[in-house]
TIMIDO-444868 format. One record per residue (C-alpha): x, y, z; residue number from 0. Coordinates in Angstrom, 2 decimals. Layout:
BEGIN
X|Y|Z|NUM .
...
END
This chain:
BEGIN
34.46|-35.03|12.44|0 .
33.60|-36.60|9.20|1 .
30.98|-38.99|11.13|2 .
29.50|-35.49|12.80|3 .
29.26|-33.80|9.36|4 .
27.27|-36.97|7.93|5 .
25.44|-36.93|10.65|6 .
24.12|-33.70|10.42|7 .
23.42|-33.85|6.65|8 .
21.43|-37.01|7.25|9 .
19.57|-34.85|9.78|10 .
18.90|-32.13|7.27|11 .
17.71|-34.01|4.55|12 .
15.42|-35.61|7.17|13 .
13.84|-32.63|7.98|14 .
14.02|-30.95|4.27|15 .
11.77|-33.88|3.12|16 .
9.19|-33.81|5.96|17 .
8.92|-30.02|5.29|18 .
9.87|-29.14|8.77|19 .
12.74|-27.22|7.14|20 .
11.36|-24.53|4.60|21 .
13.92|-22.82|2.23|22 .
13.14|-18.82|2.68|23 .
14.86|-16.96|-0.62|24 .
17.43|-14.08|-0.49|25 .
16.22|-12.18|3.19|26 .
18.13|-12.80|5.92|27 .
17.32|-12.49|9.87|28 .
18.05|-9.11|11.64|29 .
16.62|-6.16|9.50|30 .
17.91|-7.29|6.88|31 .
17.04|-6.85|3.23|32 .
18.36|-8.18|0.02|33 .
17.57|-9.39|-3.58|34 .
13.88|-10.47|-4.89|35 .
14.58|-10.77|-8.19|36 .
12.60|-7.99|-10.60|37 .
9.55|-7.73|-12.55|38 .
9.84|-7.81|-15.99|39 .
9.10|-4.37|-16.07|40 .
9.71|-0.95|-14.09|41 .
6.61|0.57|-12.29|42 .
5.47|3.48|-10.38|43 .
1.98|4.12|-8.78|44 .
1.17|0.42|-9.10|45 .
-0.25|-1.81|-6.56|46 .
0.51|-5.01|-4.87|47 .
-1.95|-7.93|-4.06|48 .
-1.26|-10.71|-1.39|49 .
-3.65|-13.76|-2.94|50 .
-4.53|-16.20|-1.16|51 .
-2.30|-18.62|-3.11|52 .
0.74|-16.64|-0.94|53 .
1.55|-14.96|-4.41|54 .
1.76|-11.27|-4.83|55 .
0.04|-9.44|-7.76|56 .
1.39|-6.09|-9.06|57 .
-0.65|-4.26|-11.21|58 .
-0.45|-1.41|-13.17|59 .
1.89|1.63|-13.17|60 .
4.42|3.42|-14.91|61 .
7.84|3.65|-16.03|62 .
10.39|5.39|-18.04|63 .
13.57|5.22|-18.25|64 .
14.24|8.97|-18.14|65 .
12.33|12.01|-17.19|66 .
11.70|12.94|-20.77|67 .
10.79|9.93|-22.43|68 .
7.20|8.39|-23.22|69 .
5.26|6.61|-20.95|70 .
6.02|2.71|-21.86|71 .
3.40|-0.21|-21.30|72 .
1.30|-0.19|-18.23|73 .
-1.12|-3.37|-18.82|74 .
0.72|-6.93|-18.16|75 .
0.44|-8.14|-14.32|76 .
3.40|-9.62|-12.68|77 .
3.60|-11.97|-10.38|78 .
5.71|-12.65|-7.67|79 .
6.19|-16.65|-6.22|80 .
8.21|-16.43|-2.80|81 .
8.82|-20.05|-3.13|82 .
10.95|-19.87|-6.41|83 .
11.92|-15.85|-5.31|84 .
11.03|-15.29|-9.29|85 .
8.66|-12.69|-10.79|86 .
6.69|-14.03|-13.98|87 .
4.10|-12.26|-16.62|88 .
0.55|-13.12|-15.34|89 .
-1.60|-12.01|-18.47|90 .
-3.06|-8.71|-19.19|91 .
-5.46|-6.17|-17.62|92 .
-8.41|-4.45|-19.93|93 .
-7.14|-0.68|-19.74|94 .
-3.47|0.69|-18.91|95 .
-3.88|2.34|-14.83|96 .
-1.56|4.09|-12.73|97 .
-2.85|5.63|-9.09|98 .
-5.20|2.93|-9.36|99 .
-6.20|1.23|-6.45|100 .
-6.82|-3.27|-6.42|101 .
-8.56|-4.91|-3.29|102 .
-8.95|-8.66|-3.00|103 .
-12.89|-9.89|-2.63|104 .
-14.18|-12.44|-0.83|105 .
-14.11|-14.12|-4.01|106 .
-10.81|-14.36|-4.40|107 .
-11.08|-11.75|-7.69|108 .
-8.80|-8.25|-7.05|109 .
-11.41|-5.52|-7.88|110 .
-9.33|-2.55|-10.17|111 .
-10.50|1.16|-9.92|112 .
-9.77|4.00|-11.78|113 .
-6.40|5.52|-12.20|114 .
-4.73|6.71|-15.62|115 .
-7.38|9.86|-16.94|116 .
-8.48|7.12|-20.21|117 .
-9.25|4.92|-17.44|118 .
-10.83|6.94|-14.64|119 .
-14.28|5.92|-14.77|120 .
-13.97|2.67|-15.27|121 .
-13.57|-0.64|-13.23|122 .
-12.12|-4.15|-14.20|123 .
-11.89|-7.60|-12.28|124 .
-8.85|-9.46|-12.24|125 .
-9.12|-13.30|-12.08|126 .
-5.85|-14.64|-10.81|127 .
-7.34|-18.74|-11.64|128 .
-7.46|-17.52|-15.21|129 .
-4.84|-14.36|-14.92|130 .
-7.63|-12.66|-17.05|131 .
-9.69|-9.22|-16.95|132 .
-12.72|-7.84|-17.71|133 .
-14.27|-4.85|-17.36|134 .
-16.80|-3.99|-14.33|135 .
-19.68|-1.70|-14.26|136 .
-18.43|1.85|-14.51|137 .
-18.00|4.27|-11.39|138 .
-20.83|7.14|-10.94|139 .
-17.38|9.72|-10.94|140 .
-14.36|9.22|-12.72|141 .
-11.47|9.31|-10.10|142 .
-7.88|9.56|-12.03|143 .
-5.89|8.50|-8.95|144 .
-5.36|9.54|-5.01|145 .
-8.52|7.63|-4.43|146 .
-8.64|4.92|-1.55|147 .
-10.66|1.24|-1.69|148 .
-11.52|-0.05|1.50|149 .
-13.07|-3.30|1.70|150 .
-15.94|-3.22|4.79|151 .
-17.18|-6.03|6.61|152 .
-20.20|-6.85|4.46|153 .
-17.97|-7.41|1.56|154 .
-18.77|-3.89|-0.25|155 .
-16.00|-1.68|-0.81|156 .
-15.84|2.10|-0.13|157 .
-14.42|4.32|-2.76|158 .
-13.33|7.78|-1.25|159 .
-12.15|10.73|-2.44|160 .
-8.83|11.02|-5.08|161 .
-9.00|13.73|-8.08|162 .
-10.15|14.14|-11.63|163 .
-7.90|15.33|-14.58|164 .
-10.75|15.94|-16.46|165 .
-12.34|18.39|-13.88|166 .
-8.89|20.47|-13.65|167 .
-7.98|18.15|-11.12|168 .
-10.27|19.00|-8.70|169 .
-10.18|16.95|-5.44|170 .
-13.48|15.07|-4.65|171 .
-15.93|14.61|-1.11|172 .
-17.47|11.77|-3.24|173 .
-17.99|8.36|-1.84|174 .
-19.59|5.32|-3.46|175 .
-19.78|1.82|-2.25|176 .
-18.93|-1.10|-4.75|177 .
-21.53|-4.43|-4.52|178 .
-20.44|-7.78|-5.65|179 .
-23.65|-7.82|-7.70|180 .
-21.32|-5.43|-9.78|181 .
-22.91|-2.12|-8.84|182 .
-21.77|1.29|-7.70|183 .
-24.02|2.76|-4.89|184 .
-23.72|6.88|-4.34|185 .
-22.45|7.11|-0.39|186 .
-22.89|10.37|1.73|187 .
-19.63|12.82|0.81|188 .
-16.74|13.43|3.26|189 .
-17.34|17.14|4.90|190 .
-14.02|18.00|2.34|191 .
-12.94|16.56|-0.91|192 .
-9.50|14.67|-0.12|193 .
-6.72|13.06|-2.32|194 .
-3.65|11.27|-1.36|195 .
-5.36|10.77|1.83|196 .
-5.70|7.28|3.93|197 .
-8.44|5.25|4.51|198 .
-8.31|2.37|7.37|199 .
-10.72|0.55|8.08|200 .
-11.97|0.45|12.53|201 .
-11.85|-2.34|14.92|202 .
-15.91|-0.84|14.95|203 .
-16.05|-1.54|11.18|204 .
-16.37|2.39|10.69|205 .
-13.76|4.24|8.49|206 .
-10.95|6.76|9.48|207 .
-9.66|9.08|7.15|208 .
-6.68|11.18|7.42|209 .
-5.34|14.13|5.34|210 .
-4.86|14.34|2.10|211 .
-4.62|17.28|-0.26|212 .
-7.80|19.44|-0.45|213 .
-6.84|21.61|-3.37|214 .
-4.99|25.31|-3.73|215 .
-2.30|25.36|-1.47|216 .
-3.85|23.08|1.50|217 .
-2.33|19.56|2.96|218 .
-5.21|18.75|5.85|219 .
-4.69|17.76|9.09|220 .
-8.42|16.93|9.70|221 .
-9.37|13.75|10.11|222 .
-13.22|12.44|10.05|223 .
-14.93|9.13|10.49|224 .
-17.64|7.33|8.60|225 .
-20.49|5.45|9.80|226 .
-21.25|2.39|7.53|227 .
-24.64|1.70|9.09|228 .
-25.91|5.36|9.50|229 .
-23.82|6.65|6.44|230 .
-23.15|9.39|8.10|231 .
-19.32|11.32|8.47|232 .
-18.42|13.01|12.10|233 .
-15.26|14.72|12.95|234 .
-12.10|12.55|14.05|235 .
-10.29|15.47|15.56|236 .
-6.96|16.83|14.25|237 .
-3.17|16.09|14.36|238 .
-0.42|18.44|14.71|239 .
0.70|18.43|11.32|240 .
-0.74|18.18|7.81|241 .
0.02|15.10|5.63|242 .
-0.50|13.34|2.42|243 .
0.60|10.06|0.68|244 .
1.67|9.20|4.36|245 .
0.24|6.03|5.75|246 .
-1.81|5.02|8.59|247 .
-1.86|1.49|10.04|248 .
-4.35|-0.03|12.72|249 .
-2.67|-1.58|15.33|250 .
-3.67|-4.45|17.62|251 .
-4.74|-2.58|19.98|252 .
-7.29|-0.48|18.00|253 .
-5.29|3.14|17.97|254 .
-4.28|4.08|14.49|255 .
-0.81|4.87|13.44|256 .
0.18|8.15|10.88|257 .
3.19|8.09|9.92|258 .
5.13|10.92|7.70|259 .
4.14|12.11|4.58|260 .
4.53|15.56|2.35|261 .
3.31|18.71|4.24|262 .
3.34|21.04|1.47|263 .
1.87|20.80|-2.54|264 .
5.89|21.32|-3.48|265 .
7.06|17.45|-2.60|266 .
9.87|19.86|-0.81|267 .
8.65|19.64|3.06|268 .
7.99|16.29|4.51|269 .
5.92|15.88|7.78|270 .
8.94|15.74|9.71|271 .
9.72|12.91|11.90|272 .
6.86|12.58|14.11|273 .
4.21|9.70|14.08|274 .
0.75|10.15|15.44|275 .
-1.78|7.95|17.20|276 .
-5.24|8.16|16.84|277 .
-7.37|6.82|19.72|278 .
-11.10|6.08|18.22|279 .
-12.07|5.09|22.00|280 .
-11.52|9.14|23.11|281 .
-11.52|10.32|19.54|282 .
-8.46|12.16|20.14|283 .
-5.10|12.06|18.77|284 .
-1.29|11.75|20.33|285 .
1.94|11.60|20.06|286 .
3.30|8.01|18.43|287 .
6.78|8.69|19.32|288 .
9.72|10.12|16.65|289 .
11.18|8.58|13.51|290 .
15.28|8.92|13.05|291 .
14.12|9.53|9.69|292 .
11.47|11.95|7.51|293 .
9.29|9.68|5.23|294 .
7.46|10.15|2.37|295 .
5.84|8.08|-0.20|296 .
7.01|5.10|1.90|297 .
5.24|1.99|3.34|298 .
4.00|0.64|6.24|299 .
3.40|-3.04|7.25|300 .
1.89|-4.26|10.08|301 .
4.08|-7.46|11.18|302 .
2.63|-10.62|13.23|303 .
4.04|-9.29|16.65|304 .
2.22|-6.12|16.31|305 .
4.62|-3.72|15.14|306 .
4.91|-1.69|12.32|307 .
7.99|-1.86|9.58|308 .
8.25|1.64|7.97|309 .
10.28|1.18|5.07|310 .
12.17|4.17|2.38|311 .
9.84|7.12|1.16|312 .
13.05|9.15|-0.24|313 .
15.97|6.99|1.44|314 .
16.79|3.33|1.85|315 .
15.85|3.60|5.70|316 .
13.87|0.61|7.28|317 .
12.51|1.92|10.85|318 .
10.34|-0.10|13.58|319 .
7.99|0.98|15.85|320 .
6.84|-0.93|18.76|321 .
3.44|0.40|20.57|322 .
4.04|-1.12|23.90|323 .
6.88|1.49|24.07|324 .
5.47|3.74|21.74|325 .
9.02|4.49|20.71|326 .
11.16|3.40|17.01|327 .
14.17|1.43|16.76|328 .
16.24|0.80|13.00|329 .
15.58|-2.01|11.54|330 .
18.62|-2.06|8.82|331 .
18.59|-0.96|5.10|332 .
17.30|-1.54|1.68|333 .
19.85|-1.92|-1.28|334 .
18.25|0.29|-3.05|335 .
16.55|4.23|-1.89|336 .
13.30|4.10|-3.00|337 .
9.71|5.82|-2.90|338 .
6.24|5.07|-4.51|339 .
7.32|1.67|-3.77|340 .
4.72|-1.08|-2.30|341 .
5.39|-3.18|0.57|342 .
3.84|-6.72|1.24|343 .
3.47|-9.12|4.31|344 .
4.29|-13.05|3.15|345 .
2.92|-15.87|4.84|346 .
6.77|-16.17|6.02|347 .
6.40|-13.25|7.63|348 .
8.85|-11.59|5.56|349 .
7.98|-8.34|3.62|350 .
8.02|-7.84|-0.36|351 .
8.99|-4.63|-1.85|352 .
8.38|-4.13|-4.89|353 .
9.27|-0.89|-7.55|354 .
8.83|2.71|-6.86|355 .
10.98|5.31|-7.93|356 .
14.96|6.60|-6.77|357 .
14.53|10.32|-5.26|358 .
15.77|11.64|-8.73|359 .
12.85|10.77|-10.14|360 .
14.57|9.99|-12.97|361 .
15.28|6.23|-12.45|362 .
12.32|3.84|-12.13|363 .
12.66|0.93|-10.51|364 .
11.93|-2.60|-11.89|365 .
14.10|-4.52|-9.19|366 .
12.27|-6.07|-5.84|367 .
13.46|-7.13|-2.79|368 .
12.92|-9.08|0.67|369 .
12.99|-7.44|4.04|370 .
13.26|-9.78|7.17|371 .
11.82|-8.37|10.37|372 .
END
């Protein structure tokens, strides 16, 4: 028995030294989520970006320890290293931001746009190599949050909608393009003002915009498509239910899966458990199956096997969508119920979940966890 154990130990050592055995921190197989350490600060309304190095950059957001307390520091980015399962401070930003967007560009830098009303008209570059930021050219329209930024095939970034606190919280229909020579160009406006919508780059290079809040008491069920070559918008049909703060995920078959979200402006009614699929070829919406739990302010991550992992949103549940069967199945639970978090697919195939807040909205989270689909 001792000889056998010795042989196993020697084999394990040899495989480790040769790089064939790779340590995977915390999370285990079988739909289990486990701790992935703690960020240097609690965050909500932040962004998470997978860098070419395999590290995850978390930017901005705000935090508070009670509902009535003042907002705390929002400027210092956090960097997650999956190799050590740890977080470190990663420099600073020029401006405090929450409700912004962060887009990894082809030059390896991260373009951070809008957010908090004091930064609503500004954008900045974050350089992962130097862990420093510098201001980019300002936008033509200030956007305080609820906007989207989509990296196009030609390297431009398409900025859509959102709202502007300084204009009474108006929901914007305006569209602009950021070009790598550090300039902004106005594009044709959408047919409706939208905030907390989704924007998905389709397989043909067009952009699908779904749902959102338009002002008043309207949560939109409509969708529209932007043709980047002609600078034109066209109707993309209508879902069966209005959605905002939902997710829309491009599947490997070219369809788009819309999941969850709020169906009213009071955050009291979710868009039920029914998911919907958009078929670009037919320009129609069809059923995307039924989840076990309603999700809003959740995340949806496309996995390497083509399935979609939906995490949290006012609960600790994790569900997996299989497009081959158009069905949903449980994929375990998180260690903490959260919403308003981020989820990032790592090169290992695990999903890093970071920050957010509890359903009580009194506790903003610095914790993170790894989920193994």
